C-alpha positions as CSV (number, residue, x, y, z in Angstrom):
1,M,72.8,9.5,150.5
2,L,74.9,12.4,149.2
3,G,72.2,14.9,148.9
4,E,71.9,18.0,146.8
5,D,74.7,19.9,148.6
6,F,77.4,17.3,147.8
7,D,80.0,18.9,145.5
8,P,82.6,16.4,144.2
9,Q,84.9,19.4,143.4
10,I,85.3,20.0,147.1
11,K,88.2,17.9,148.5
12,A,86.8,17.9,152.0
13,A,83.5,16.6,150.8
14,R,85.2,13.8,148.8
15,D,87.4,12.9,151.8
16,D,84.4,12.7,154.1
17,L,82.6,10.5,151.6
18,E,85.6,8.1,151.4
19,R,85.8,7.9,155.2
20,S,82.1,7.1,155.4
21,I,82.1,4.3,152.7
22,R,83.8,1.5,154.8
23,P,81.6,1.9,157.9
24,A,78.5,2.1,155.8
25,T,79.3,-1.1,153.8
26,E,80.3,-2.9,157.1
27,Q,76.8,-2.0,158.5
28,L,75.1,-3.3,155.4
29,A,77.1,-6.6,155.6
30,R,75.6,-7.1,159.1
31,V,72.0,-6.6,157.9
32,K,71.7,-10.3,157.1
33,D,72.4,-11.2,160.8
34,L,69.4,-9.3,162.1
35,P,66.6,-11.5,163.6
36,S,64.0,-9.7,161.5
37,I,65.9,-10.5,158.3
38,S,66.2,-14.1,159.4
39,R,62.4,-14.2,159.7
40,L,62.0,-12.6,156.3
41,S,64.3,-15.0,154.6
42,G,61.7,-17.7,154.9
43,L,59.2,-15.6,153.0
44,S,59.1,-14.9,149.3
45,I,59.0,-11.1,149.7
46,E,61.0,-8.9,147.5
47,I,62.3,-5.3,148.1
48,E,62.9,-2.8,145.4
49,Y,65.7,-0.2,145.5
50,C,65.5,2.9,143.4
51,V,68.9,4.5,142.9
52,T,69.3,7.9,141.2
53,G,72.3,10.0,140.3
54,E,74.2,11.4,137.5
55,V,76.7,9.8,135.1
56,D,79.5,12.0,133.9
57,V,80.7,11.4,130.3
58,E,83.3,12.7,127.9
59,L,82.0,13.0,124.4
60,Q,84.5,12.9,121.5
61,Y,83.8,14.0,118.0
62,G,86.3,12.6,115.5
63,S,89.2,10.3,116.1
64,N,92.1,10.9,118.6
65,S,94.1,12.0,115.6
66,D,91.4,14.5,114.6
67,V,91.4,15.9,118.2
68,S,95.1,16.3,118.3
69,H,95.0,18.1,114.9
70,D,92.2,20.4,116.0
71,I,89.7,19.0,113.6
72,G,87.9,17.1,116.3
73,M,86.8,17.9,119.8
74,R,86.0,16.5,123.2
75,S,83.4,17.9,125.6
76,D,82.1,16.9,129.1
77,D,78.5,16.3,129.9
78,S,76.4,14.6,132.5
79,Y,73.0,12.9,132.4
80,P,70.7,11.8,135.2
81,Y,70.1,8.0,135.7
82,E,67.8,5.8,137.6
83,A,68.4,2.2,138.5
84,R,65.8,-0.2,139.9
85,V,67.0,-3.2,141.7
86,I,64.9,-6.1,143.2
87,A,66.3,-8.3,145.9
88,A,64.9,-10.9,148.3
89,A,63.9,-9.3,151.6
90,G,65.9,-11.9,153.5
91,K,69.0,-11.3,151.4
92,P,68.9,-7.5,150.6
93,L,72.5,-7.4,149.3
94,D,72.3,-10.5,147.1
95,I,71.7,-8.6,143.9
96,D,71.7,-10.1,140.5
97,A,73.5,-7.6,138.2
98,E,71.4,-8.8,135.2
99,A,68.2,-7.9,137.0
100,I,69.2,-4.2,137.4
101,Q,67.0,-2.0,135.3
102,L,69.1,1.0,134.3
103,S,67.8,4.1,132.5
104,V,69.9,7.1,131.5
105,D,68.0,10.3,130.4
106,T,70.1,11.8,127.5
107,S,67.3,14.1,126.3
108,S,69.3,17.2,127.4
109,F,71.9,16.2,124.7
110,Y,69.5,17.4,122.0
111,E,68.7,20.7,123.7
């Protein structure tokens, strides 16, 4: 979890995140080998993940030609998102991409 203090503009923070990703994914890959997960795999129990964050976007008004001739513009914005994912408890990383419920709150665009 990155937490509220994570600033992607700080190179040291990005470097630390990149160093942490591989060990974290390796640990997740070993979850399926735990005895408790083996016992759960025989049951029809599901777990639900709730993932939150922000999506950064570039908005463009007008065509590329309009922008290059100063009659269009681009601006950056970001919007919060929430994703809900359901997986079998015995296979917590076996996620069906089509089953992900994704919601992006763009209401701040209209403020």
